[in-house]
Structure formats: C-alpha cells, structure tokens
TORPA-4810 file (N, C-alpha, C, O; in nm, 3 decimals):
<nodes>
NODE_1_0.501_-3.594_2.122_0.632_-3.556_2.173_0.660_-3.422_2.169_0.694_-3.361_2.270_M
NODE_2_0.649_-3.363_2.045_0.663_-3.222_2.031_0.549_-3.139_2.117_0.573_-3.031_2.173_I
NODE_3_0.439_-3.197_2.119_0.324_-3.134_2.182_0.353_-3.144_2.334_0.328_-3.047_2.405_Q
NODE_4_0.405_-3.262_2.388_0.432_-3.271_2.532_0.553_-3.160_2.564_0.554_-3.099_2.671_D
NODE_5_0.646_-3.141_2.470_0.750_-3.042_2.509_0.697_-2.901_2.501_0.746_-2.821_2.580_A
NODE_6_0.600_-2.858_2.414_0.538_-2.745_2.399_0.467_-2.705_2.544_0.485_-2.601_2.607_F
NODE_7_0.387_-2.809_2.577_0.305_-2.784_2.703_0.396_-2.786_2.810_0.362_-2.711_2.902_I
NODE_8_0.515_-2.855_2.831_0.591_-2.843_2.947_0.671_-2.721_2.951_0.730_-2.690_3.054_S
NODE_9_0.678_-2.649_2.847_0.747_-2.517_2.853_0.648_-2.399_2.922_0.691_-2.296_2.976_L
NODE_10_0.529_-2.431_2.911_0.430_-2.331_2.967_0.416_-2.197_2.890_0.398_-2.186_2.769_G
NODE_11_0.426_-2.104_2.973_0.420_-1.976_2.896_0.528_-1.937_2.804_0.511_-1.863_2.707_A
NODE_12_0.655_-1.998_2.841_0.764_-1.968_2.748_0.761_-2.030_2.609_0.838_-1.999_2.518_W
NODE_13_0.660_-2.128_2.602_0.638_-2.195_2.461_0.572_-2.082_2.378_0.612_-2.057_2.264_A
NODE_14_0.469_-2.013_2.436_0.412_-1.905_2.344_0.494_-1.780_2.319_0.472_-1.702_2.227_W
NODE_15_0.592_-1.767_2.412_0.678_-1.650_2.392_0.778_-1.676_2.272_0.811_-1.596_2.184_I
NODE_16_0.818_-1.808_2.289_0.921_-1.864_2.180_0.853_-1.867_2.051_0.918_-1.827_1.954_I
NODE_17_0.723_-1.911_2.032_0.637_-1.930_1.922_0.625_-1.779_1.871_0.651_-1.759_1.753_L
NODE_18_0.594_-1.686_1.940_0.582_-1.545_1.889_0.715_-1.476_1.846_0.717_-1.382_1.766_G
NODE_19_0.823_-1.528_1.904_0.951_-1.477_1.844_0.975_-1.535_1.702_1.020_-1.466_1.610_V
NODE_20_0.945_-1.659_1.692_0.966_-1.733_1.569_0.868_-1.672_1.458_0.909_-1.650_1.344_I
NODE_21_0.759_-1.651_1.491_0.663_-1.587_1.391_0.706_-1.452_1.357_0.698_-1.421_1.238_L
NODE_22_0.749_-1.365_1.440_0.803_-1.231_1.416_0.931_-1.252_1.330_0.957_-1.165_1.247_V
NODE_23_1.009_-1.357_1.341_1.128_-1.377_1.258_1.081_-1.426_1.138_1.144_-1.384_1.041_G
NODE_24_0.975_-1.514_1.110_0.921_-1.540_0.995_0.877_-1.416_0.913_0.885_-1.410_0.790_V
NODE_25_0.834_-1.327_0.986_0.783_-1.198_0.914_0.908_-1.127_0.849_0.897_-1.067_0.742_E
NODE_26_1.025_-1.137_0.917_1.137_-1.058_0.870_1.182_-1.122_0.739_1.234_-1.057_0.649_L
NODE_27_1.155_-1.273_0.733_1.214_-1.346_0.611_1.103_-1.332_0.495_1.139_-1.337_0.378_L
NODE_28_0.968_-1.315_0.527_0.866_-1.315_0.422_0.787_-1.208_0.471_0.685_-1.233_0.535_A
NODE_29_0.821_-1.093_0.447_0.741_-0.977_0.474_0.601_-0.958_0.413_0.583_-0.974_0.292_P
NODE_30_0.514_-0.929_0.488_0.371_-0.926_0.435_0.278_-0.871_0.549_0.156_-0.868_0.534_G
NODE_31_0.332_-0.833_0.651_0.260_-0.776_0.780_0.152_-0.870_0.821_0.047_-0.828_0.870_A
NODE_32_0.175_-0.999_0.800_0.058_-1.096_0.871_0.115_-1.174_0.988_0.058_-1.181_1.097_F
NODE_33_0.235_-1.235_0.960_0.299_-1.304_1.076_0.343_-1.225_1.199_0.361_-1.274_1.310_F
NODE_34_0.358_-1.099_1.167_0.393_-1.004_1.282_0.266_-0.998_1.380_0.288_-0.999_1.501_L
NODE_35_0.151_-0.992_1.339_0.035_-0.993_1.421_0.010_-1.118_1.493_-0.038_-1.114_1.607_W
NODE_36_0.041_-1.234_1.435_0.032_-1.360_1.486_0.142_-1.377_1.600_0.121_-1.427_1.711_L
NODE_37_0.254_-1.331_1.557_0.369_-1.335_1.668_0.336_-1.247_1.790_0.357_-1.295_1.901_G
NODE_38_0.290_-1.134_1.779_0.242_-1.052_1.869_0.146_-1.113_1.958_0.157_-1.106_2.081_L
NODE_39_0.054_-1.172_1.899_-0.058_-1.240_1.965_-0.002_-1.359_2.054_-0.046_-1.380_2.167_A
NODE_40_0.098_-1.437_1.995_0.146_-1.533_2.064_0.228_-1.475_2.195_0.208_-1.522_2.307_A
NODE_41_0.309_-1.382_2.174_0.377_-1.322_2.292_0.297_-1.277_2.400_0.327_-1.296_2.518_I
NODE_42_0.177_-1.208_2.355_0.085_-1.162_2.452_0.026_-1.276_2.522_0.012_-1.268_2.644_A
NODE_43_-0.013_-1.390_2.454_-0.059_-1.508_2.512_0.038_-1.562_2.626_0.005_-1.594_2.741_T
NODE_44_0.159_-1.566_2.570_0.274_-1.608_2.693_0.271_-1.523_2.806_0.272_-1.570_2.920_G
NODE_45_0.267_-1.386_2.781_0.273_-1.302_2.910_0.156_-1.326_3.000_0.166_-1.335_3.122_L
NODE_46_0.029_-1.336_2.925_-0.089_-1.357_3.011_-0.086_-1.488_3.084_-0.119_-1.501_3.202_I
NODE_47_-0.042_-1.586_3.002_-0.022_-1.733_3.061_0.069_-1.741_3.186_0.047_-1.821_3.276_D
NODE_48_0.177_-1.651_3.186_0.274_-1.646_3.277_0.199_-1.576_3.412_0.225_-1.616_3.525_A
NODE_49_0.125_-1.491_3.392_0.060_-1.420_3.510_-0.055_-1.501_3.558_-0.060_-1.519_3.680_V
NODE_50_-0.150_-1.554_3.481_-0.265_-1.625_3.523_-0.234_-1.782_3.536_-0.312_-1.849_3.605_L
NODE_51_-0.144_-1.834_3.484_-0.110_-1.977_3.495_-0.233_-2.055_3.427_-0.302_-2.131_3.496_D
NODE_52_-0.260_-2.033_3.283_-0.366_-2.100_3.217_-0.328_-2.231_3.186_-0.211_-2.269_3.175_L
NODE_53_-0.453_-2.316_3.167_-0.429_-2.459_3.103_-0.399_-2.445_2.958_-0.428_-2.341_2.898_S
NODE_54_-0.342_-2.543_2.902_-0.312_-2.539_2.760_-0.418_-2.496_2.663_-0.404_-2.424_2.565_W
NODE_55_-0.535_-2.557_2.712_-0.652_-2.535_2.619_-0.715_-2.394_2.641_-0.778_-2.340_2.550_Q
NODE_56_-0.700_-2.341_2.753_-0.751_-2.188_2.768_-0.645_-2.097_2.698_-0.681_-1.994_2.642_A
NODE_57_-0.510_-2.137_2.700_-0.397_-2.057_2.631_-0.429_-2.058_2.485_-0.426_-1.957_2.414_A
NODE_58_-0.462_-2.180_2.446_-0.469_-2.192_2.291_-0.607_-2.122_2.243_-0.611_-2.064_2.134_A
NODE_59_-0.707_-2.128_2.318_-0.836_-2.035_2.287_-0.808_-1.885_2.311_-0.868_-1.803_2.240_L
NODE_60_-0.726_-1.846_2.400_-0.672_-1.705_2.427_-0.600_-1.655_2.289_-0.629_-1.552_2.227_L
NODE_61_-0.505_-1.747_2.257_-0.427_-1.716_2.133_-0.502_-1.703_2.012_-0.477_-1.612_1.933_F
NODE_62_-0.600_-1.797_1.990_-0.686_-1.773_1.879_-0.772_-1.643_1.867_-0.800_-1.589_1.760_A
NODE_63_-0.811_-1.598_1.996_-0.897_-1.490_2.009_-0.787_-1.366_1.992_-0.823_-1.272_1.921_L
NODE_64_-0.682_-1.362_2.042_-0.590_-1.243_2.017_-0.535_-1.242_1.879_-0.501_-1.135_1.827_L
NODE_65_-0.525_-1.372_1.808_-0.494_-1.368_1.665_-0.588_-1.288_1.582_-0.547_-1.213_1.493_C
NODE_66_-0.729_-1.306_1.614_-0.813_-1.240_1.530_-0.820_-1.098_1.564_-0.837_-1.016_1.473_V
NODE_67_-0.807_-1.055_1.695_-0.809_-0.914_1.733_-0.679_-0.844_1.678_-0.683_-0.729_1.634_A
NODE_68_-0.561_-0.918_1.681_-0.443_-0.845_1.625_-0.454_-0.828_1.481_-0.418_-0.721_1.431_A
NODE_69_-0.500_-0.922_1.410_-0.517_-0.914_1.255_-0.599_-0.794_1.239_-0.552_-0.705_1.168_V
NODE_70_-0.718_-0.779_1.296_-0.830_-0.673_1.271_-0.746_-0.543_1.298_-0.733_-0.456_1.212_I
NODE_71_-0.688_-0.537_1.425_-0.616_-0.406_1.462_-0.504_-0.375_1.355_-0.483_-0.261_1.314_L
NODE_72_-0.435_-0.484_1.313_-0.333_-0.445_1.220_-0.362_-0.393_1.096_-0.293_-0.308_1.038_G
NODE_73_-0.481_-0.452_1.047_-0.543_-0.397_0.915_-0.590_-0.257_0.937_-0.581_-0.173_0.847_R
NODE_74_-0.640_-0.229_1.056_-0.675_-0.093_1.075_-0.565_0.013_1.086_-0.576_0.128_1.042_A
NODE_75_-0.452_-0.038_1.152_-0.335_0.055_1.156_-0.260_0.085_1.022_-0.212_0.194_0.990_V
NODE_76_-0.259_-0.033_0.951_-0.177_-0.016_0.823_-0.257_0.028_0.695_-0.194_0.047_0.591_T
NODE_77_-0.395_0.044_0.702_-0.477_0.080_0.600_-0.425_0.237_0.560_-0.410_0.326_0.643_R
NODE_78_-0.403_0.248_0.428_-0.369_0.374_0.387_-0.507_0.459_0.364_-0.604_0.419_0.300_S
NODE_79_-0.495_0.574_0.426_-0.612_0.670_0.405_-0.609_0.742_0.275_-0.711_0.799_0.237_K
NODE_80_-0.500_0.744_0.203_-0.495_0.823_0.076_-0.542_0.710_-0.031_-0.560_0.750_-0.146_T
NODE_81_-0.563_0.582_-0.005_-0.595_0.488_-0.094_-0.736_0.519_-0.166_-0.756_0.495_-0.285_Q
NODE_82_-0.825_0.572_-0.083_-0.966_0.578_-0.132_-0.985_0.708_-0.198_-1.073_0.714_-0.284_D
NODE_83_-0.909_0.819_-0.168_-0.957_0.954_-0.201_-0.918_0.995_-0.345_-0.995_0.968_-0.437_E
NODE_84_-0.796_1.063_-0.367_-0.793_1.142_-0.485_-0.785_1.043_-0.612_-0.824_1.086_-0.720_P
NODE_85_-0.740_0.921_-0.603_-0.701_0.830_-0.718_-0.832_0.781_-0.777_-0.836_0.748_-0.895_Q
NODE_86_-0.944_0.774_-0.697_-1.058_0.711_-0.741_-1.129_0.802_-0.855_-1.181_0.750_-0.954_A
NODE_87_-1.128_0.938_-0.833_-1.193_1.012_-0.937_-1.119_1.021_-1.078_-1.179_1.060_-1.178_E
NODE_88_-0.991_0.984_-1.079_-0.913_0.983_-1.204_-0.879_0.844_-1.253_-0.801_0.829_-1.347_T
NODE_89_-0.929_0.753_-1.197_-0.901_0.608_-1.225_-0.951_0.593_-1.355_-1.061_0.640_-1.383_L
NODE_90_-0.873_0.525_-1.448_-0.916_0.508_-1.594_-0.941_0.624_-1.667_-1.005_0.616_-1.772_N
NODE_91_-0.894_0.738_-1.623_-0.909_0.870_-1.702_-0.765_0.931_-1.679_-0.755_1.030_-1.606_R
NODE_92_-0.659_0.880_-1.736_-0.519_0.923_-1.709_-0.507_1.065_-1.752_-0.428_1.136_-1.689_R
NODE_93_-0.572_1.114_-1.845_-0.564_1.250_-1.911_-0.608_1.357_-1.804_-0.562_1.471_-1.804_G
NODE_94_-0.697_1.314_-1.715_-0.739_1.411_-1.612_-0.638_1.441_-1.499_-0.637_1.542_-1.429_Q
NODE_95_-0.560_1.342_-1.495_-0.447_1.364_-1.390_-0.333_1.442_-1.436_-0.244_1.482_-1.361_S
NODE_96_-0.339_1.466_-1.581_-0.231_1.563_-1.642_-0.272_1.697_-1.635_-0.189_1.785_-1.656_L
NODE_97_-0.394_1.726_-1.607_-0.448_1.867_-1.625_-0.366_1.950_-1.510_-0.353_1.911_-1.394_V
NODE_98_-0.324_2.053_-1.555_-0.236_2.143_-1.462_-0.091_2.118_-1.469_-0.013_2.203_-1.426_G
NODE_99_-0.055_2.019_-1.515_0.092_1.989_-1.531_0.152_2.055_-1.643_0.087_2.093_-1.740_R
NODE_100_0.286_2.070_-1.628_0.375_2.141_-1.734_0.469_2.036_-1.806_0.544_1.961_-1.743_V
NODE_101_0.458_2.037_-1.938_0.538_1.942_-2.012_0.620_2.026_-2.127_0.602_2.146_-2.151_F
NODE_102_0.699_1.954_-2.185_0.801_2.002_-2.282_0.742_1.941_-2.416_0.720_1.820_-2.427_T
NODE_103_0.715_2.039_-2.525_0.665_1.985_-2.658_0.769_1.895_-2.696_0.887_1.922_-2.677_L
NODE_104_0.723_1.774_-2.755_0.809_1.686_-2.827_0.821_1.712_-2.988_0.921_1.685_-3.055_E
NODE_105_0.715_1.761_-3.030_0.705_1.806_-3.175_0.652_1.951_-3.164_0.591_1.980_-3.060_T
NODE_106_0.665_2.035_-3.248_0.644_2.173_-3.254_0.463_2.163_-3.288_0.411_2.077_-3.358_P
NODE_107_0.397_2.264_-3.225_0.252_2.279_-3.255_0.245_2.359_-3.394_0.291_2.473_-3.403_I
NODE_108_0.192_2.299_-3.487_0.189_2.355_-3.622_0.036_2.349_-3.653_-0.033_2.252_-3.623_K
NODE_109_-0.011_2.460_-3.714_-0.167_2.447_-3.728_-0.245_2.407_-3.614_-0.343_2.335_-3.636_D
NODE_110_-0.221_2.439_-3.502_-0.290_2.399_-3.375_-0.261_2.269_-3.316_-0.306_2.249_-3.203_G
NODE_111_-0.184_2.166_-3.378_-0.154_2.048_-3.355_-0.016_2.016_-3.316_0.069_2.070_-3.387_E
NODE_112_0.034_1.929_-3.203_0.152_1.893_-3.181_0.146_1.774_-3.089_0.042_1.711_-3.074_G
NODE_113_0.274_1.741_-3.020_0.279_1.614_-2.934_0.373_1.650_-2.828_0.470_1.723_-2.847_R
NODE_114_0.339_1.589_-2.701_0.416_1.605_-2.593_0.451_1.470_-2.549_0.391_1.374_-2.596_I
NODE_115_0.549_1.456_-2.459_0.585_1.299_-2.413_0.551_1.312_-2.264_0.589_1.407_-2.195_R
NODE_116_0.470_1.197_-2.214_0.442_1.192_-2.076_0.496_1.035_-2.049_0.453_0.934_-2.106_V
NODE_117_0.594_1.039_-1.956_0.657_0.918_-1.923_0.700_0.839_-2.040_0.800_0.870_-2.105_D
NODE_118_0.625_0.736_-2.069_0.669_0.639_-2.186_0.565_0.648_-2.300_0.566_0.563_-2.389_D
NODE_119_0.472_0.754_-2.298_0.361_0.772_-2.398_0.372_0.907_-2.468_0.429_1.001_-2.412_S
NODE_120_0.322_0.917_-2.586_0.315_1.033_-2.671_0.161_1.086_-2.670_0.070_1.012_-2.707_S
NODE_121_0.140_1.211_-2.628_0.005_1.259_-2.631_-0.011_1.365_-2.743_0.078_1.447_-2.767_W
NODE_122_-0.127_1.361_-2.811_-0.157_1.472_-2.905_-0.203_1.588_-2.828_-0.283_1.572_-2.736_R
NODE_123_-0.154_1.710_-2.863_-0.186_1.835_-2.791_-0.242_1.934_-2.900_-0.210_1.926_-3.019_V
NODE_124_-0.326_2.024_-2.849_-0.368_2.134_-2.937_-0.350_2.256_-2.873_-0.355_2.255_-2.750_T
NODE_125_-0.329_2.372_-2.936_-0.303_2.490_-2.872_-0.251_2.591_-2.980_-0.256_2.570_-3.101_G
NODE_126_-0.199_2.701_-2.920_-0.141_2.788_-3.022_-0.011_2.741_-3.074_0.052_2.653_-3.014_A
NODE_127_0.032_2.796_-3.184_0.154_2.720_-3.256_0.271_2.766_-3.156_0.272_2.878_-3.107_D
NODE_128_0.360_2.680_-3.134_0.490_2.691_-3.060_0.590_2.610_-3.116_0.555_2.525_-3.197_R
NODE_129_0.717_2.624_-3.084_0.820_2.552_-3.129_0.863_2.411_-3.042_0.832_2.408_-2.922_F
NODE_130_0.923_2.310_-3.093_0.945_2.198_-3.028_1.052_2.246_-2.906_1.147_2.321_-2.926_A
NODE_131_1.020_2.191_-2.783_1.100_2.217_-2.678_1.035_2.321_-2.575_1.076_2.335_-2.460_G
NODE_132_0.928_2.391_-2.630_0.874_2.484_-2.549_0.794_2.421_-2.438_0.747_2.308_-2.451_A
NODE_133_0.778_2.495_-2.327_0.689_2.440_-2.218_0.555_2.479_-2.225_0.525_2.595_-2.251_K
NODE_134_0.469_2.391_-2.204_0.313_2.406_-2.201_0.268_2.344_-2.094_0.320_2.247_-2.039_V
NODE_135_0.148_2.412_-2.057_0.057_2.362_-1.934_-0.063_2.309_-1.995_-0.122_2.371_-2.082_R
NODE_136_-0.108_2.176_-1.945_-0.221_2.105_-1.988_-0.322_2.185_-1.905_-0.307_2.208_-1.785_V
NODE_137_-0.440_2.232_-1.989_-0.546_2.320_-1.924_-0.686_2.229_-1.923_-0.772_2.252_-1.838_V
NODE_138_-0.700_2.133_-2.015_-0.807_2.044_-2.004_-0.795_1.933_-2.109_-0.702_1.940_-2.190_R
NODE_139_-0.877_1.837_-2.113_-0.884_1.738_-2.193_-0.995_1.731_-2.282_-1.104_1.763_-2.235_I
NODE_140_-0.989_1.695_-2.403_-1.103_1.684_-2.497_-1.088_1.551_-2.573_-1.023_1.544_-2.678_E
NODE_141_-1.154_1.439_-2.514_-1.134_1.312_-2.569_-1.004_1.252_-2.535_-0.977_1.235_-2.416_G
NODE_142_-0.914_1.216_-2.636_-0.789_1.177_-2.603_-0.689_1.272_-2.635_-0.574_1.229_-2.648_S
NODE_143_-0.715_1.416_-2.653_-0.635_1.525_-2.708_-0.625_1.607_-2.576_-0.717_1.619_-2.495_T
NODE_144_-0.506_1.660_-2.565_-0.481_1.753_-2.445_-0.479_1.900_-2.497_-0.414_1.932_-2.596_L
NODE_145_-0.550_1.985_-2.430_-0.544_2.132_-2.477_-0.437_2.193_-2.397_-0.432_2.169_-2.276_V
NODE_146_-0.353_2.269_-2.451_-0.238_2.333_-2.381_-0.238_2.488_-2.404_-0.292_2.547_-2.497_V
NODE_147_-0.163_2.544_-2.296_-0.147_2.673_-2.309_-0.014_2.721_-2.242_0.066_2.634_-2.208_D
NODE_148_0.013_2.837_-2.222_0.150_2.901_-2.171_0.143_2.853_-2.018_0.042_2.858_-1.947_D
NODE_149_0.271_2.806_-1.979_0.280_2.766_-1.833_0.259_2.880_-1.753_0.262_2.871_-1.630_P
</nodes>
C-alpha cells in the first residue's frame, strides 16, 4: 500500500523523501541524513527528467547515497585535526612551552607552583613572588622551567 503510493508519486516521492531526510538532520544533527536527503532530492530531479523505472531510481538513489556520503566526509573533514595536536598528544607540558602564567605560590629556593586551568604544576626558576608573571621555556619530566615573560 505505502509502496504503491510511493511509486505512484514518481519523482515527487524522491523529493519528498529528501526533504524528510533533511528535516531529520535538523532534529538529530550529525551531518549524515543531510547527504542522504540530498541524494534523494537529486534522484527525484533526475527521475523527473529521465522518467526512470522505480528499480532504476532506487539503484540511482543507492549510488548517489554512497557518492554523497563520501563527498560529505571529504568536505567536512577538518584539516587541522591531523597536524599540530598530534605532536603534543599525551604530552600536555609541551603545549605549555612559550605560554605566560601567574605564579600561584612564590618561587623559593628555585621551586614554586603555577595554576593551569584546573591543575597545579611544579615550576623551577629564579626566585619570584606569588602573582608574578612567568613564561614556560621548557619542560623537564613533569616540572616546568620558567623565566621572565
């Protein structure tokens, strides 16, 4: 029954399906249903021009779905994903080198502490008072070496 109604609509059935799939994407974002919806709309437009059988239209839709998903992944893939983060992954201290922080505790006898987000780091450097600005120049183990900013 639903199948007969779908077939009787012809090209409009694919366009309606495409609009529904794009609407589903708005309700459950994930950039997947969007590509399927665009493939269905494209199938409907091609079906309207070429007057395809329902079997040919279904096959065209399947091919367009695969092509649209592959194209969508290529378009939405972030280029910054693979570059700078990979070299400091699991080495958080390396990402702090060059940044300026405020001393949480004074540096006495060459040792003190700074706060970075929600963690506290041990620092070494010349003696300074709490609240002084310091720049991280390198990391030795889990200790940050600091100097004047």
